[in-house]
N, C-alpha and C positions, 0 to 999 in steps of 0.2 A: 504494500500500500504506500502511496506517495502522499505528501502533504503539499498543497498549493496555497500560495498567498495571493489573494486578489486585492490589489491596491487601487484606490481611487485617489488621484492627486490633482492639485491645482498647479498648473504650469504657467509660468510667466514671471518675469523679474519684477519684484515689488519690494520696496524698502520697508513697508508696513506689513507684517505677517497677517494682520487681521483683514487687510484689504483683499476682497475676492471679486469685486465687480470687474467684469471684462476679462477675467482669467479663464483660460480653457481648463476643462476637467478632462483628464485622460485616465484610462485604466490600464493596468499591467497585471499579468499573471506570471508569477515567479515560483519556481519549485524550491522548496525549503530542504535543508539537509540537517534535520534536528537530531540531537542525541537521544538515547533511550529515555532519559529522564524528561527531556522536553516533549517527547511523544506522549509520555504518561500525562504531563501537564496539559497537552492539547486534548487528549481524550477526556480528562477531568473537566476542562472548560467546555467542551462540546456537550458533555453530560449535564453540566450545570445549566447551559443554555436550553437544552431540551427539557430539563426539570422545571425551569422557570416558565417556559412556554406552556407546558402542561398544567402547572399550578395555576397560572393566570387564566387559562381557558376553563378549567374546572371551577374556579372561583367566580369568574365572569358568568358562566352558565347558571351556577347556583343562585347568584344575586339577581340575575335577570329573570329567572323563573319565579323568584319570590316577589317580583314586582319592582325591584330596584333599578336604578340606572347607573350601572358601574362605569367607571372610566379607567383606562389603563394607567393613568397617572396615579390615581388612588390605590390601585392594586399594586403598583410598583412600590409605593411608599409603605404599604402594609407588608409586602414581601421583605423589603429591606429592614423593616423594624423587627422582623422575626428571625433574621439571620443568626444573631447571637444565641437565641434561645432554642429555636427549632432546627435550624440548618447550619450548625457550626462548621461543617465540612466545606462551606462556601468561602470561608475566610482565606484560604490559600489560592483562590482563583481570581483572575482579573475581574473587577466589578463590572466592566462594560460587557463581559461575556454573558452575564445573566441580566443585564439591564436592557440590552437591545431587543430581546424577544418581546418585551412589553410594548415597545414602539411598533414592532412588526405586527404584533397581534392587534394593536389598536388600528393600524392601517387596514388589516384584513377585515376587521369588523366594520369599518367605515365603508369598504367596498361591498361587504355583504348587505348592509342596510341600504345601499344605493342600488342593489340588485345587479351588481357588476361581477359578483363571484359567489361561490357557494359558501356554506357555513365553515369556519375554520375547523380543522381536525387536529386531534392529538398527534404528537410526534412520537414515532416508535423507532427503536434502534434498527430494526430490519427494513424499514421503509425510507427513512431519511438518512442521508450521509452525515457523518460527524462533521459539524462545522460550527463556527462561532465568529462573532464580529468584535473587533477591537478598535479603540480610539487611542490617540497619543502614541502612535507607532513612529519611530524615527529611523532613518538610514544613517548610520555612523561611518561605515567604511563601504567601499564598493561591493563587498561580499558579506556584509553582516547587517541584519535588521535587529533593532532593539524593540522588544515587545514588553509591555507592562507586566510585572510580576515574574514573567517567564525569563526575561533577560535577553542576552544576545543569541540570535539564531543565525547560523550560516545559511546563505542562499547559494544555489548551484550556478548562478550566472550573475554577472555584474548588472547593476541597475542601469536602465537605459533612459533615465530621466533625471532632470534637476527640477525639483519643486517641493511643495509641501504636501505631505501625506494627509488626506482628509479622513479616510477610514480604511480599514483592512479586514478582510474576511479570510479566515484560515479554514481550509476544507480538506478532508481526506478523500482521495479518489483511488480507484483501482489502477493497477499498473497498465 
């Protein structure tokens, strides 16, 4: 199994890093060369993302059927408040790995209520590939990516861009 890094970057010389108007967004797919420990961290982060998505979907459905109007922002706050007491195993995982599924599920419910897609489904290990999304990813050397909590991960090819990384998705794919 291989691990791929899907990067979305802002490209364009800018003195102000917060300035994004007029900058092009490009995407890159880069194969990673993680160590065994980093592979374990990737699998844990992907499991945390799947767990958060399934927890949010179950809680949303339960509240909606009881007549409430849940929002993903409220569910994310409730989930984060329970990490220390109910989900302590999430402490060693990058927080964005289990926060992004709430946003994605909120978008899925918006599309469902606009009749643009079907009702969101639970994520299962045999149906969905192991993947998670990160923020605050940086490129330090031409062949190393710095990921939050996980650390420096070697990449199998040099980066072909100069720009600011907006988001990164790490996904496990078959050979």
